[in-house]
N, C-alpha and C positions, 0 to 999 in steps of 0.2 A: 504494500500499500504506500502511496506517495505521502510525503510530508504534508500535513494539513496546511492549506493555503496555496500550495503550488498550482493546483488546478485553476484556482481563481486567478492567480497572477499570470499564468501562461495564457489563459483566455483573455485577460485584460490586455496583455501585450499584443496578442494576435488581433484583438478587436481594434486597438489603437492603430496598428499598422494597416488594417483594412479600412477603417472608417474615418480616421483623423484627416482633415483637409490639410495638405501640405506636409511639412516636416514636423513631427511631434517633438515636444520637449524631451530632452534626454531622460529626465526623471520618470516620464510616462512609460519608458521602455527599458528601465533598469532591470537587469537580470535578478532573479530571486536572491542569489547569494549576496548581492549588493544592496538589496532593498532594506530600508531602515527597519529595525526590530518592531516598532509600533505598527508599521504598515504590514509586516508579515503576520503579526498577531491579529490585526484587523482582517486581513485576507482569510486567515484560518477561521476566525469567528464567523464571517459572512458565509464562507464555504460550508461550514458546519450547519448554519441556519438554513441555507438553501437545501442541503442534503436532508436535513430533518423534515423540512416542509414537503419535499418530494416524497420521502418515504412514508410520512404520515398521511399523505393524500392517496396512497395506494394506486399510483399511476394516473390519477385524475389531473395532475398538473399538465398533462398533454392537451387539455381543453383550454388552458389559459392563453390569452392573446400574447403576442410578442411584447406589447406594452406592459401588460400585467406582470410578465416575467421580469422585465427590466426594472419596473417600479419596485418590485420586491427586493431586488439586489440593491437598488439605490437607497431605499429606506434603511435596510440593514447597515449599509455603509455609513450613512449619515449618523446613525447611533454610535458607530465606532469612532467617527471623527469627534463627536462630543465626548466620548469616553477618553480619548487620548490627547485632544487639543483643547486647552481651557477656553480660549477665545478665537474660534476658527474664523477665517475669512468667510464672508457670506457666500462666495462661490463654492466653498467646500461643503456647505450644507444647503445648497439650493434645492428648491422644490423641483419635482420631475419636469414640469412644464418650462422651467427656467434653465434646465440643463441643455447644453448644445446637443444637436442631433447625433454627432459622432459618439458622445458619451452615452446617450440613451441606447444607441445600437450596440455599443460595447457591453453595457450592463445586461442587455438581453442576451447577448452571446455568452456572457458569463453564466447566466442561469442555465442556458442550454448545455454548456460544457459540464457543469456540475451535475445536472440531471442525467446526462449520458453516463457519467461515471457512477452515479448512485444506482442506476438501473443495471449496471454491469455491461 
C-alpha cells in the first residue's frame, strides 16, 4: 500500500499539468519527497476522507457529478488549511465557485484517483 497522501499528491500534480493554463508555479508540482510536512499531512487526511466516503457509500459515489466530487475534495482541503495555517490567505480557503476552473478540474481528478484506488 502506498504512503497515505501520495495518491492525492500524484493526482494533484497530474491535474495541474493537465488543467493549469500556462506554466504552473513550481510549488504546485513539487514532488512528494519535497512537499512540506503540513501539506503531506493534509494530503493524507483528505485522501483518507475521500476513501472513507467512497467506501461508506458502497459504490454509490459513481452517481455523483464531477462537480460534487471536486467540491468534496475542496471542502476537505479547506478544513486542512484552517487546521495548519492560522490566518490563511482568502484564496487558500475560497468557496468552490470562486476557485479557478483548473483547480476545480484538478480537485475532481483527485476524487476520481482516490476512488479508483479505494475500489481496487
